Backbone and ligand atoms as CSV (ligand in chain L), in Angstrom:
chain,resi,resn,atom,element,x,y,z
A,1,MET,N,N,60.085,119.186,165.863
A,1,MET,CA,C,59.456,120.308,165.194
A,1,MET,C,C,60.502,120.944,164.233
A,2,ASN,N,N,60.175,120.992,163.004
A,2,ASN,CA,C,61.091,121.595,162.021
A,2,ASN,C,C,60.371,122.742,161.317
A,3,LYS,N,N,61.198,123.526,160.582
A,3,LYS,CA,C,60.626,124.626,159.864
A,3,LYS,C,C,59.639,124.095,158.800
A,4,LYS,N,N,58.487,124.792,158.681
A,4,LYS,CA,C,57.498,124.350,157.688
A,4,LYS,C,C,57.636,125.189,156.433
A,5,ALA,N,N,57.099,124.628,155.353
A,5,ALA,CA,C,57.233,125.277,154.037
A,5,ALA,C,C,56.619,126.682,154.024
A,6,ASN,N,N,55.553,126.873,154.813
A,6,ASN,CA,C,54.888,128.175,154.773
A,6,ASN,C,C,55.509,129.173,155.732
A,7,GLU,N,N,56.681,128.798,156.342
A,7,GLU,CA,C,57.319,129.721,157.263
A,7,GLU,C,C,58.453,130.453,156.593
A,8,LYS,N,N,58.297,131.768,156.462
A,8,LYS,CA,C,59.264,132.566,155.721
A,8,LYS,C,C,60.477,132.940,156.533
A,9,GLY,N,N,60.250,133.152,157.811
A,9,GLY,CA,C,61.304,133.738,158.646
A,9,GLY,C,C,62.248,132.711,159.237
A,10,LYS,N,N,63.259,133.267,159.926
A,10,LYS,CA,C,64.225,132.402,160.660
A,10,LYS,C,C,63.925,132.513,162.156
A,11,LEU,N,N,64.198,131.447,162.868
A,11,LEU,CA,C,64.102,131.534,164.315
A,11,LEU,C,C,65.521,131.675,164.894
A,12,LEU,N,N,65.730,132.819,165.535
A,12,LEU,CA,C,67.046,133.086,166.106
A,12,LEU,C,C,66.980,133.032,167.633
A,13,VAL,N,N,67.882,132.331,168.246
A,13,VAL,CA,C,67.907,132.297,169.710
A,13,VAL,C,C,69.149,133.030,170.163
A,14,VAL,N,N,68.965,134.138,170.932
A,14,VAL,CA,C,70.066,134.965,171.311
A,14,VAL,C,C,70.318,134.788,172.810
A,15,SER,N,N,71.546,134.397,173.157
A,15,SER,CA,C,71.912,134.280,174.595
A,15,SER,C,C,73.201,135.085,174.835
A,16,GLY,N,N,73.519,135.151,176.099
A,16,GLY,CA,C,74.789,135.828,176.455
A,16,GLY,C,C,74.699,136.215,177.919
A,17,PRO,N,N,75.843,136.484,178.531
A,17,PRO,CA,C,75.857,136.803,179.943
A,17,PRO,C,C,75.062,138.067,180.208
A,18,SER,N,N,74.520,138.123,181.423
A,18,SER,CA,C,73.787,139.298,181.842
A,18,SER,C,C,74.701,140.516,181.864
A,19,GLY,N,N,74.233,141.613,181.300
A,19,GLY,CA,C,75.059,142.841,181.231
A,19,GLY,C,C,75.795,142.991,179.913
A,20,VAL,N,N,75.681,142.003,179.064
A,20,VAL,CA,C,76.469,142.065,177.812
A,20,VAL,C,C,75.825,142.983,176.781
A,21,GLY,N,N,74.562,143.348,177.042
A,21,GLY,CA,C,73.874,144.269,176.088
A,21,GLY,C,C,72.966,143.595,175.101
A,22,LYS,N,N,72.653,142.327,175.321
A,22,LYS,CA,C,71.817,141.609,174.311
A,22,LYS,C,C,70.418,142.187,174.224
A,23,GLY,N,N,69.868,142.646,175.360
A,23,GLY,CA,C,68.528,143.251,175.330
A,23,GLY,C,C,68.512,144.448,174.430
A,24,THR,N,N,69.505,145.327,174.588
A,24,THR,CA,C,69.575,146.527,173.772
A,24,THR,C,C,69.759,146.178,172.307
A,25,ILE,N,N,70.619,145.224,172.001
A,25,ILE,CA,C,70.855,144.843,170.615
A,25,ILE,C,C,69.572,144.336,170.002
A,26,VAL,N,N,68.897,143.419,170.682
A,26,VAL,CA,C,67.681,142.803,170.132
A,26,VAL,C,C,66.599,143.887,169.962
A,27,LYS,N,N,66.393,144.710,171.015
A,27,LYS,CA,C,65.317,145.697,170.953
A,27,LYS,C,C,65.587,146.767,169.872
A,28,THR,N,N,66.833,147.160,169.714
A,28,THR,CA,C,67.119,148.178,168.659
A,28,THR,C,C,66.863,147.553,167.309
A,29,LEU,N,N,67.317,146.342,167.083
A,29,LEU,CA,C,67.136,145.674,165.788
A,29,LEU,C,C,65.644,145.521,165.481
A,30,VAL,N,N,64.891,145.057,166.457
A,30,VAL,CA,C,63.438,144.811,166.237
A,30,VAL,C,C,62.730,146.171,165.946
A,31,SER,N,N,63.190,147.231,166.594
A,31,SER,CA,C,62.522,148.538,166.357
A,31,SER,C,C,62.826,149.112,164.978
A,32,ARG,N,N,63.953,148.642,164.401
A,32,ARG,CA,C,64.316,149.156,163.049
A,32,ARG,C,C,63.728,148.351,161.906
A,33,ARG,N,N,63.271,147.130,162.211
A,33,ARG,CA,C,62.817,146.280,161.123
A,33,ARG,C,C,61.440,145.736,161.330
A,34,THR,N,N,60.647,145.840,160.279
A,34,THR,CA,C,59.243,145.371,160.384
A,34,THR,C,C,59.152,143.851,160.127
A,35,ASP,N,N,60.250,143.248,159.683
A,35,ASP,CA,C,60.196,141.867,159.360
A,35,ASP,C,C,60.845,140.965,160.453
A,36,VAL,N,N,61.059,141.549,161.637
A,36,VAL,CA,C,61.661,140.792,162.735
A,36,VAL,C,C,60.873,141.112,164.022
A,37,VAL,N,N,60.505,140.086,164.724
A,37,VAL,CA,C,59.785,140.326,166.029
A,37,VAL,C,C,60.506,139.548,167.140
A,38,GLU,N,N,60.294,140.033,168.353
A,38,GLU,CA,C,60.783,139.315,169.496
A,38,GLU,C,C,59.663,138.441,170.019
A,39,SER,N,N,59.997,137.210,170.366
A,39,SER,CA,C,58.962,136.304,170.873
A,39,SER,C,C,58.535,136.763,172.280
A,40,VAL,N,N,57.255,136.578,172.578
A,40,VAL,CA,C,56.758,136.894,173.915
A,40,VAL,C,C,56.572,135.571,174.663
A,41,SER,N,N,57.277,135.431,175.767
A,41,SER,CA,C,57.215,134.175,176.548
A,41,SER,C,C,56.020,134.167,177.494
A,42,CYS,N,N,55.720,132.991,177.985
A,42,CYS,CA,C,54.721,132.847,179.052
A,42,CYS,C,C,55.452,132.731,180.374
A,43,THR,N,N,54.877,133.260,181.413
A,43,THR,CA,C,55.464,133.063,182.725
A,43,THR,C,C,54.388,132.961,183.772
A,44,THR,N,N,54.755,132.317,184.940
A,44,THR,CA,C,53.824,132.227,186.062
A,44,THR,C,C,54.163,133.272,187.107
A,45,ARG,N,N,55.227,134.163,186.838
A,45,ARG,CA,C,55.516,135.151,187.854
A,45,ARG,C,C,54.501,136.305,187.754
A,46,GLU,N,N,54.408,137.074,188.847
A,46,GLU,CA,C,53.485,138.257,188.858
A,46,GLU,C,C,54.050,139.326,187.935
A,47,PRO,N,N,53.158,140.094,187.271
A,47,PRO,CA,C,53.675,141.209,186.440
A,47,PRO,C,C,54.321,142.269,187.372
A,48,ARG,N,N,55.395,142.891,186.843
A,48,ARG,CA,C,56.005,144.023,187.558
A,48,ARG,C,C,55.295,145.296,187.126
A,49,ALA,N,N,55.483,146.357,187.895
A,49,ALA,CA,C,54.873,147.658,187.499
A,49,ALA,C,C,55.184,147.983,186.052
A,50,GLY,N,N,54.181,148.348,185.295
A,50,GLY,CA,C,54.379,148.768,183.926
A,50,GLY,C,C,54.375,147.628,182.900
A,51,GLU,N,N,54.423,146.403,183.363
A,51,GLU,CA,C,54.403,145.269,182.424
A,51,GLU,C,C,52.995,144.985,181.942
A,52,VAL,N,N,52.877,144.662,180.661
A,52,VAL,CA,C,51.562,144.483,180.042
A,52,VAL,C,C,51.437,143.056,179.560
A,53,HIS,N,N,50.305,142.416,179.838
A,53,HIS,CA,C,50.043,141.030,179.393
A,53,HIS,C,C,50.089,141.013,177.872
A,54,GLY,N,N,50.890,140.142,177.289
A,54,GLY,CA,C,51.004,140.073,175.820
A,54,GLY,C,C,52.088,140.923,175.254
A,55,ARG,N,N,52.686,141.802,176.081
A,55,ARG,CA,C,53.805,142.632,175.562
A,55,ARG,C,C,55.116,142.129,176.177
A,56,GLU,N,N,55.304,142.233,177.482
A,56,GLU,CA,C,56.563,141.689,178.080
A,56,GLU,C,C,56.463,140.169,178.197
A,57,TYR,N,N,55.294,139.723,178.695
A,57,TYR,CA,C,55.033,138.281,178.843
A,57,TYR,C,C,53.532,138.029,178.701
A,58,TYR,N,N,53.195,136.755,178.564
A,58,TYR,CA,C,51.833,136.303,178.824
A,58,TYR,C,C,51.866,135.791,180.252
A,59,PHE,N,N,51.126,136.429,181.132
A,59,PHE,CA,C,51.144,136.049,182.555
A,59,PHE,C,C,50.082,134.980,182.784
A,60,LEU,N,N,50.520,133.758,183.129
A,60,LEU,CA,C,49.586,132.664,183.311
A,60,LEU,C,C,49.585,132.184,184.757
A,61,THR,N,N,48.489,131.518,185.148
A,61,THR,CA,C,48.505,130.843,186.423
A,61,THR,C,C,49.356,129.571,186.241
A,62,LYS,N,N,49.781,129.030,187.364
A,62,LYS,CA,C,50.593,127.808,187.301
A,62,LYS,C,C,49.790,126.672,186.630
A,63,GLU,N,N,48.466,126.627,186.954
A,63,GLU,CA,C,47.612,125.562,186.407
A,63,GLU,C,C,47.557,125.667,184.874
A,64,GLU,N,N,47.352,126.922,184.414
A,64,GLU,CA,C,47.280,127.162,182.973
A,64,GLU,C,C,48.638,126.789,182.283
A,65,PHE,N,N,49.735,127.184,182.965
A,65,PHE,CA,C,51.045,126.921,182.390
A,65,PHE,C,C,51.224,125.410,182.260
A,66,LEU,N,N,50.937,124.705,183.363
A,66,LEU,CA,C,51.137,123.237,183.369
A,66,LEU,C,C,50.223,122.534,182.352
A,67,ARG,N,N,49.033,123.094,182.186
A,67,ARG,CA,C,48.119,122.504,181.199
A,67,ARG,C,C,48.763,122.638,179.786
A,68,ARG,N,N,49.362,123.822,179.557
A,68,ARG,CA,C,50.002,123.991,178.252
A,68,ARG,C,C,51.251,123.119,178.059
A,69,VAL,N,N,51.919,122.844,179.192
A,69,VAL,CA,C,53.051,121.881,179.102
A,69,VAL,C,C,52.532,120.525,178.629
A,70,GLN,N,N,51.390,120.098,179.255
A,70,GLN,CA,C,50.801,118.833,178.896
A,70,GLN,C,C,50.391,118.790,177.427
A,71,GLU,N,N,49.908,119.940,176.953
A,71,GLU,CA,C,49.483,120.036,175.549
A,71,GLU,C,C,50.660,120.202,174.595
A,72,ASP,N,N,51.889,120.217,175.146
A,72,ASP,CA,C,53.085,120.337,174.317
A,72,ASP,C,C,53.144,121.675,173.556
A,73,ASP,N,N,52.672,122.761,174.222
A,73,ASP,CA,C,52.682,124.033,173.578
A,73,ASP,C,C,53.952,124.846,173.805
A,74,PHE,N,N,54.962,124.285,174.504
A,74,PHE,CA,C,56.222,125.057,174.650
A,74,PHE,C,C,57.337,124.444,173.841
A,75,LEU,N,N,58.033,125.352,173.169
A,75,LEU,CA,C,59.238,124.958,172.429
A,75,LEU,C,C,60.296,124.550,173.448
A,76,GLU,N,N,60.337,125.276,174.532
A,76,GLU,CA,C,61.205,124.954,175.677
A,76,GLU,C,C,60.597,125.650,176.877
A,77,TYR,N,N,60.811,125.161,178.065
A,77,TYR,CA,C,60.442,125.898,179.259
A,77,TYR,C,C,61.391,125.545,180.380
A,78,ASP,N,N,61.414,126.410,181.381
A,78,ASP,CA,C,62.344,126.207,182.495
A,78,ASP,C,C,61.795,126.937,183.717
A,79,GLU,N,N,62.429,126.650,184.831
A,79,GLU,CA,C,62.034,127.312,186.082
A,79,GLU,C,C,63.160,128.238,186.506
A,80,HIS,N,N,62.823,129.481,186.801
A,80,HIS,CA,C,63.837,130.422,187.337
A,80,HIS,C,C,63.203,131.077,188.593
A,81,PHE,N,N,63.942,131.088,189.668
A,81,PHE,CA,C,63.533,131.748,190.912
A,81,PHE,C,C,62.097,131.301,191.293
A,82,GLY,N,N,61.799,130.019,191.150
A,82,GLY,CA,C,60.496,129.489,191.584
A,82,GLY,C,C,59.345,129.757,190.668
A,83,ASN,N,N,59.574,130.339,189.507
A,83,ASN,CA,C,58.517,130.555,188.527
A,83,ASN,C,C,58.856,129.855,187.195
A,84,PHE,N,N,57.778,129.523,186.485
A,84,PHE,CA,C,57.985,128.877,185.202
A,84,PHE,C,C,58.034,129.939,184.073
A,85,TYR,N,N,58.855,129.679,183.070
A,85,TYR,CA,C,58.991,130.547,181.883
A,85,TYR,C,C,59.035,129.607,180.666
A,86,GLY,N,N,58.336,129.940,179.606
A,86,GLY,CA,C,58.363,129.118,178.419
A,86,GLY,C,C,58.107,129.858,177.142
A,87,THR,N,N,58.599,129.314,176.064
A,87,THR,CA,C,58.418,129.939,174.742
A,87,THR,C,C,57.245,129.192,174.077
A,88,PRO,N,N,56.141,129.889,173.831
A,88,PRO,CA,C,54.989,129.217,173.232
A,88,PRO,C,C,55.192,128.910,171.735
A,89,LYS,N,N,55.017,127.617,171.418
A,89,LYS,CA,C,55.163,127.218,169.999
A,89,LYS,C,C,54.139,127.940,169.143
A,90,SER,N,N,52.950,128.108,169.699
A,90,SER,CA,C,51.879,128.767,168.893
A,90,SER,C,C,52.266,130.142,168.433
A,91,PHE,N,N,52.870,130.953,169.332
A,91,PHE,CA,C,53.323,132.328,168.982
A,91,PHE,C,C,54.378,132.244,167.908
A,92,VAL,N,N,55.370,131.360,168.112
A,92,VAL,CA,C,56.532,131.295,167.181
A,92,VAL,C,C,56.036,130.830,165.794
A,93,ARG,N,N,55.194,129.815,165.775
A,93,ARG,CA,C,54.681,129.279,164.489
A,93,ARG,C,C,53.955,130.333,163.685
A,94,GLU,N,N,53.074,131.082,164.401
A,94,GLU,CA,C,52.311,132.085,163.716
A,94,GLU,C,C,53.178,133.216,163.169
A,95,ALA,N,N,54.148,133.651,164.014
A,95,ALA,CA,C,55.010,134.791,163.626
A,95,ALA,C,C,55.902,134.385,162.447
A,96,LEU,N,N,56.412,133.122,162.454
A,96,LEU,CA,C,57.365,132.700,161.381
A,96,LEU,C,C,56.783,132.707,159.989
A,97,LYS,N,N,55.426,132.698,159.906
A,97,LYS,CA,C,54.818,132.716,158.563
A,97,LYS,C,C,55.213,134.021,157.825
A,98,GLU,N,N,55.356,135.107,158.583
A,98,GLU,CA,C,55.603,136.397,157.997
A,98,GLU,C,C,57.001,136.994,158.319
A,99,LYS,N,N,57.534,136.587,159.456
A,99,LYS,CA,C,58.725,137.333,159.932
A,99,LYS,C,C,59.775,136.397,160.562
A,100,SER,N,N,60.961,136.961,160.806
A,100,SER,CA,C,61.922,136.236,161.632
A,100,SER,C,C,61.590,136.529,163.072
A,101,VAL,N,N,61.899,135.552,163.938
A,101,VAL,CA,C,61.537,135.652,165.314
A,101,VAL,C,C,62.810,135.501,166.189
A,102,ILE,N,N,62.952,136.409,167.171
A,102,ILE,CA,C,64.120,136.290,168.044
A,102,ILE,C,C,63.652,135.878,169.466
A,103,LEU,N,N,64.288,134.854,169.991
A,103,LEU,CA,C,64.061,134.477,171.379
A,103,LEU,C,C,65.291,134.903,172.153
A,104,GLU,N,N,65.115,135.566,173.277
A,104,GLU,CA,C,66.249,135.939,174.113
A,104,GLU,C,C,66.191,135.030,175.303
A,105,ILE,N,N,66.961,133.980,175.335
A,105,ILE,CA,C,66.919,133.080,176.472
A,105,ILE,C,C,68.337,132.570,176.845
A,106,ASP,N,N,68.408,132.045,178.068
A,106,ASP,CA,C,69.733,131.623,178.521
A,106,ASP,C,C,70.243,130.362,177.844
A,107,VAL,N,N,71.482,129.945,178.184
A,107,VAL,CA,C,72.121,128.880,177.470
A,107,VAL,C,C,71.331,127.564,177.557
A,108,VAL,N,N,70.798,127.263,178.741
A,108,VAL,CA,C,70.066,126.021,178.917
A,108,VAL,C,C,68.830,126.019,178.032
A,109,GLY,N,N,68.070,127.144,178.050
A,109,GLY,CA,C,66.863,127.288,177.230
A,109,GLY,C,C,67.207,127.206,175.744
A,110,ALA,N,N,68.317,127.857,175.377
A,110,ALA,CA,C,68.703,127.885,173.958
A,110,ALA,C,C,69.024,126.454,173.436
A,111,LEU,N,N,69.750,125.680,174.251
A,111,LEU,CA,C,70.121,124.324,173.809
A,111,LEU,C,C,68.884,123.483,173.758
A,112,ASN,N,N,67.926,123.690,174.653
A,112,ASN,CA,C,66.640,122.953,174.601
A,112,ASN,C,C,65.843,123.370,173.374
A,113,ALA,N,N,65.902,124.644,173.010
A,113,ALA,CA,C,65.190,125.133,171.834
A,113,ALA,C,C,65.762,124.480,170.581
A,114,LYS,N,N,67.114,124.320,170.537
A,114,LYS,CA,C,67.774,123.702,169.362
A,114,LYS,C,C,67.327,122.247,169.179
A,115,LYS,N,N,67.157,121.552,170.332
A,115,LYS,CA,C,66.728,120.166,170.272
A,115,LYS,C,C,65.298,120.077,169.721
A,116,ALA,N,N,64.479,121.040,170.179
A,116,ALA,CA,C,63.042,120.981,169.781
A,116,ALA,C,C,62.846,121.523,168.375
A,117,PHE,N,N,63.709,122.418,167.947
A,117,PHE,CA,C,63.539,123.107,166.639
A,117,PHE,C,C,64.915,123.195,166.020
A,118,PRO,N,N,65.414,122.096,165.416
A,118,PRO,CA,C,66.795,122.076,164.927
A,118,PRO,C,C,67.139,123.150,163.881
A,119,ASP,N,N,66.088,123.676,163.232
A,119,ASP,CA,C,66.375,124.765,162.241
A,119,ASP,C,C,66.671,126.101,162.892
A,120,CYS,N,N,66.569,126.224,164.168
A,120,CYS,CA,C,66.802,127.545,164.760
A,120,CYS,C,C,68.323,127.864,164.743
A,121,VAL,N,N,68.650,129.139,164.787
A,121,VAL,CA,C,70.034,129.564,164.711
A,121,VAL,C,C,70.421,130.123,166.080
A,122,LEU,N,N,71.464,129.576,166.662
A,122,LEU,CA,C,71.855,130.010,167.981
A,122,LEU,C,C,72.979,131.075,167.918
A,123,VAL,N,N,72.722,132.191,168.569
A,123,VAL,CA,C,73.677,133.280,168.510
A,123,VAL,C,C,74.053,133.697,169.968
A,124,MET,N,N,75.361,133.655,170.247
A,124,MET,CA,C,75.776,134.084,171.581
A,124,MET,C,C,76.476,135.432,171.466
A,125,ILE,N,N,76.030,136.352,172.352
A,125,ILE,CA,C,76.699,137.680,172.426
A,125,ILE,C,C,77.677,137.634,173.600
A,126,VAL,N,N,78.929,138.011,173.331
A,126,VAL,CA,C,79.944,137.953,174.399
A,126,VAL,C,C,80.561,139.361,174.588
A,127,PRO,N,N,81.058,139.618,175.819
A,127,PRO,CA,C,81.714,140.924,176.041
A,127,PRO,C,C,83.111,140.879,175.442
A,128,PRO,N,N,83.708,142.051,175.178
A,128,PRO,CA,C,85.080,142.109,174.676
A,128,PRO,C,C,86.043,141.519,175.690
A,129,SER,N,N,85.730,141.634,176.984
A,129,SER,CA,C,86.580,141.017,178.037
A,129,SER,C,C,85.804,140.943,179.308
A,130,MET,N,N,86.246,140.096,180.250
A,130,MET,CA,C,85.652,139.992,181.557
A,130,MET,C,C,85.613,141.325,182.285
A,131,GLU,N,N,86.738,142.050,182.168
A,131,GLU,CA,C,86.888,143.338,182.886
A,131,GLU,C,C,85.811,144.304,182.414
A,132,GLU,N,N,85.585,144.304,181.056
A,132,GLU,CA,C,84.615,145.226,180.459
A,132,GLU,C,C,83.194,144.863,180.963
A,133,LEU,N,N,82.907,143.580,181.015
A,133,LEU,CA,C,81.585,143.146,181.493
A,133,LEU,C,C,81.356,143.572,182.922
A,134,LYS,N,N,82.395,143.414,183.755
A,134,LYS,CA,C,82.289,143.755,185.146
A,134,LYS,C,C,82.015,145.280,185.276
A,135,ARG,N,N,82.752,146.036,184.436
A,135,ARG,CA,C,82.568,147.477,184.492
A,135,ARG,C,C,81.126,147.853,184.093
A,136,ARG,N,N,80.611,147.163,183.046
A,136,ARG,CA,C,79.227,147.506,182.609
A,136,ARG,C,C,78.220,147.126,183.680
A,137,LEU,N,N,78.429,145.935,184.307
A,137,LEU,CA,C,77.484,145.521,185.341
A,137,LEU,C,C,77.473,146.539,186.513
A,138,ILE,N,N,78.663,146.958,186.880
A,138,ILE,CA,C,78.702,147.918,188.017
A,138,ILE,C,C,78.130,149.260,187.618
A,139,SER,N,N,78.384,149.711,186.380
A,139,SER,CA,C,77.946,151.038,185.995
A,139,SER,C,C,76.428,151.117,185.764
A,140,ARG,N,N,75.747,149.964,185.468
A,140,ARG,CA,C,74.338,150.097,185.303
A,140,ARG,C,C,73.603,150.166,186.642
A,141,ASN,N,N,74.345,149.895,187.734
A,141,ASN,CA,C,73.890,150.213,189.070
A,141,ASN,C,C,72.569,149.654,189.470
A,142,SER,N,N,72.142,148.543,188.836
A,142,SER,CA,C,70.827,148.001,189.185
A,142,SER,C,C,70.962,146.721,190.029
A,143,GLU,N,N,72.179,146.234,190.218
A,143,GLU,CA,C,72.355,145.007,190.995
A,143,GLU,C,C,73.238,145.277,192.213
A,144,THR,N,N,73.012,144.478,193.223
A,144,THR,CA,C,73.849,144.543,194.421
A,144,THR,C,C,75.149,143.863,194.087
A,145,GLU,N,N,76.150,144.063,194.964
A,145,GLU,CA,C,77.466,143.468,194.744
A,145,GLU,C,C,77.340,141.929,194.701
A,146,ALA,N,N,76.471,141.395,195.580
A,146,ALA,CA,C,76.324,139.919,195.625
A,146,ALA,C,C,75.693,139.439,194.316
A,147,GLU,N,N,74.743,140.164,193.761
A,147,GLU,CA,C,74.128,139.776,192.482
A,147,GLU,C,C,75.152,139.852,191.361
A,148,ILE,N,N,76.010,140.863,191.384
A,148,ILE,CA,C,77.051,140.963,190.353
A,148,ILE,C,C,77.975,139.788,190.454
A,149,GLU,N,N,78.386,139.437,191.677
A,149,GLU,CA,C,79.290,138.260,191.841
A,149,GLU,C,C,78.620,136.989,191.298
A,150,ASN,N,N,77.293,136.861,191.613
A,150,ASN,CA,C,76.545,135.702,191.156
A,150,ASN,C,C,76.510,135.629,189.630
A,151,ARG,N,N,76.232,136.803,189.018
A,151,ARG,CA,C,76.158,136.840,187.541
A,151,ARG,C,C,77.556,136.535,186.924
A,152,LEU,N,N,78.609,137.043,187.585
A,152,LEU,CA,C,79.950,136.766,187.005
A,152,LEU,C,C,80.335,135.305,187.159
A,153,SER,N,N,79.844,134.673,188.200
A,153,SER,CA,C,80.216,133.277,188.371
A,153,SER,C,C,79.488,132.399,187.365
A,154,ARG,N,N,78.319,132.824,186.867
A,154,ARG,CA,C,77.629,132.070,185.822
A,154,ARG,C,C,78.268,132.261,184.466
A,155,LEU,N,N,79.026,133.350,184.375
A,155,LEU,CA,C,79.628,133.720,183.081
A,155,LEU,C,C,80.511,132.639,182.523
A,156,GLU,N,N,81.330,132.063,183.433
A,156,GLU,CA,C,82.290,131.044,182.969
A,156,GLU,C,C,81.545,129.891,182.290
A,157,TYR,N,N,80.449,129.429,182.957
A,157,TYR,CA,C,79.674,128.332,182.397
A,157,TYR,C,C,79.083,128.748,181.023
A,158,GLU,N,N,78.510,129.937,180.972
A,158,GLU,CA,C,77.868,130.360,179.737
A,158,GLU,C,C,78.881,130.415,178.589
A,159,LEU,N,N,80.049,131.002,178.874
A,159,LEU,CA,C,81.066,131.138,177.819
A,159,LEU,C,C,81.572,129.743,177.411
A,160,SER,N,N,81.614,128.810,178.328
A,160,SER,CA,C,82.122,127.463,178.003
A,160,SER,C,C,81.202,126.760,176.976
A,161,GLN,N,N,79.991,127.223,176.840
A,161,GLN,CA,C,79.044,126.588,175.931
A,161,GLN,C,C,79.061,127.182,174.533
A,162,LYS,N,N,79.952,128.150,174.320
A,162,LYS,CA,C,79.801,128.913,173.052
A,162,LYS,C,C,80.112,128.101,171.813
A,163,ASP,N,N,80.822,126.991,171.924
A,163,ASP,CA,C,81.066,126.159,170.780
A,163,ASP,C,C,79.854,125.474,170.226
A,164,LYS,N,N,78.828,125.403,171.109
A,164,LYS,CA,C,77.518,124.781,170.678
A,164,LYS,C,C,76.665,125.789,169.887
A,165,TYR,N,N,77.162,127.014,169.788
A,165,TYR,CA,C,76.365,128.054,169.122
A,165,TYR,C,C,76.803,128.159,167.652
A,166,ASP,N,N,75.871,128.600,166.823
A,166,ASP,CA,C,76.165,128.746,165.379
A,166,ASP,C,C,77.007,129.993,165.158
A,167,PHE,N,N,76.746,131.082,165.925
A,167,PHE,CA,C,77.473,132.355,165.724
A,167,PHE,C,C,77.795,132.935,167.091
A,168,VAL,N,N,78.967,133.617,167.176
A,168,VAL,CA,C,79.297,134.360,168.386
A,168,VAL,C,C,79.598,135.787,167.964
A,169,ILE,N,N,78.909,136.708,168.593
A,169,ILE,CA,C,79.137,138.145,168.287
A,169,ILE,C,C,79.758,138.808,169.497
A,170,VAL,N,N,80.878,139.493,169.237
A,170,VAL,CA,C,81.523,140.259,170.338
A,170,VAL,C,C,80.913,141.653,170.389
A,171,ASN,N,N,80.273,141.982,171.498
A,171,ASN,CA,C,79.678,143.313,171.587
A,171,ASN,C,C,80.698,144.299,172.127
A,172,ASP,N,N,81.503,144.797,171.187
A,172,ASP,CA,C,82.475,145.833,171.519
A,172,ASP,C,C,81.860,147.161,171.248
A,173,GLU,N,N,81.313,147.270,170.035
A,173,GLU,CA,C,80.650,148.531,169.588
A,173,GLU,C,C,79.238,148.108,169.211
A,174,ILE,N,N,78.252,148.719,169.874
A,174,ILE,CA,C,76.895,148.218,169.771
A,174,ILE,C,C,76.333,148.207,168.321
A,175,ASP,N,N,76.630,149.270,167.570
A,175,ASP,CA,C,76.093,149.333,166.195
A,175,ASP,C,C,76.652,148.206,165.320
A,176,MET,N,N,77.900,147.902,165.572
A,176,MET,CA,C,78.544,146.787,164.794
A,176,MET,C,C,77.881,145.472,165.171
A,177,ALA,N,N,77.588,145.335,166.467
A,177,ALA,CA,C,76.963,144.060,166.923
A,177,ALA,C,C,75.579,143.921,166.307
A,178,ILE,N,N,74.812,145.024,166.251
A,178,ILE,CA,C,73.485,144.985,165.659
A,178,ILE,C,C,73.619,144.575,164.148
A,179,GLN,N,N,74.601,145.196,163.487
A,179,GLN,CA,C,74.761,144.885,162.070
A,179,GLN,C,C,75.127,143.383,161.883
A,180,GLU,N,N,75.912,142.877,162.723
A,180,GLU,CA,C,76.297,141.428,162.619
A,180,GLU,C,C,75.076,140.564,162.779
A,181,LEU,N,N,74.200,140.942,163.721
A,181,LEU,CA,C,73.004,140.132,163.951
A,181,LEU,C,C,72.077,140.236,162.717
A,182,GLU,N,N,72.001,141.455,162.140
A,182,GLU,CA,C,71.190,141.620,160.939
A,182,GLU,C,C,71.705,140.750,159.787
A,183,LYS,N,N,73.017,140.690,159.697
A,183,LYS,CA,C,73.599,139.876,158.608
A,183,LYS,C,C,73.210,138.384,158.736
A,184,ILE,N,N,73.197,137.932,159.995
A,184,ILE,CA,C,72.829,136.537,160.232
A,184,ILE,C,C,71.370,136.301,159.848
A,185,ILE,N,N,70.507,137.278,160.123
A,185,ILE,CA,C,69.106,137.151,159.749
A,185,ILE,C,C,68.942,137.130,158.231
A,186,ASP,N,N,69.732,138.004,157.557
A,186,ASP,CA,C,69.520,138.164,156.127
A,186,ASP,C,C,70.254,137.129,155.217
A,187,GLN,N,N,71.181,136.438,155.813
A,187,GLN,CA,C,71.974,135.528,154.937
A,187,GLN,C,C,71.210,134.260,154.525
L,1,5GP,P1,P,62.462,137.966,184.548
L,1,5GP,O1,O,61.480,137.445,185.588
L,1,5GP,O2,O,63.499,138.829,185.216
L,1,5GP,O3,O,61.747,138.686,183.414
L,1,5GP,O4,O,63.243,136.745,183.891
L,1,5GP,C1,C,63.851,135.798,184.707
L,1,5GP,C2,C,64.625,134.843,183.844
L,1,5GP,O5,O,63.733,134.056,182.995
L,1,5GP,C3,C,65.630,135.467,182.897
L,1,5GP,O6,O,66.850,134.808,183.045
L,1,5GP,C4,C,65.067,135.216,181.519
L,1,5GP,O7,O,66.048,135.110,180.546
L,1,5GP,C5,C,64.341,133.948,181.717
L,1,5GP,N1,N,63.291,133.697,180.724
L,1,5GP,C6,C,62.388,134.581,180.233
L,1,5GP,N2,N,61.621,134.026,179.299
L,1,5GP,C7,C,62.038,132.755,179.166
L,1,5GP,C8,C,61.625,131.672,178.317
L,1,5GP,O8,O,60.723,131.721,177.497
L,1,5GP,N3,N,62.324,130.491,178.500
L,1,5GP,C9,C,63.352,130.317,179.406
L,1,5GP,N4,N,63.977,129.175,179.470
L,1,5GP,N5,N,63.755,131.331,180.166
L,1,5GP,C10,C,63.110,132.537,180.046
């Protein structure tokens, strides 16, 4: 799958370790610009309180998800914690006609997306240092110590893949990081 002539936007895939601030960067950028949207993935997990079908995710049954896998409707998909998650090609294709599209997915998903859609741009957001990331993870207070340890142990693998990315942004100062991502979209 390659970019089509009628597609104006860029497909950006943003990854980075948990706690690095990628969600805030992407959401702030998308809220400031009418020509950039975040892709909405499909998942088979149950919606959490406050989540809306079509906004956070498209919530599908496992049967429906697997049917769409058969129909080749996912740019990439993966299993996390026993549930399936995938990026619908149909959503991305439609959105690219008018806008740039950002996917926020992990390293494995990002590298699969690049294989399926070589025109996509891979961007990794990294912390200024391990110590800073640890401090941020602890201060957001939403994970247990074991979860923090688990996330930090994945960090080494994620950072080791950064050479496969087109751009690496160091999130030292959030506004600067947002500007760098905007530059990548606009260049
Ligand atoms: P959550 O259930 O907490 O929303 O997400 C669980 C995991 O699924 C996260 O690591 C998230 O990045 C990943 N995820 C969400 N959407 C997609 C997707 O479309 N593709 C892949 N590969 N992973 C996804």
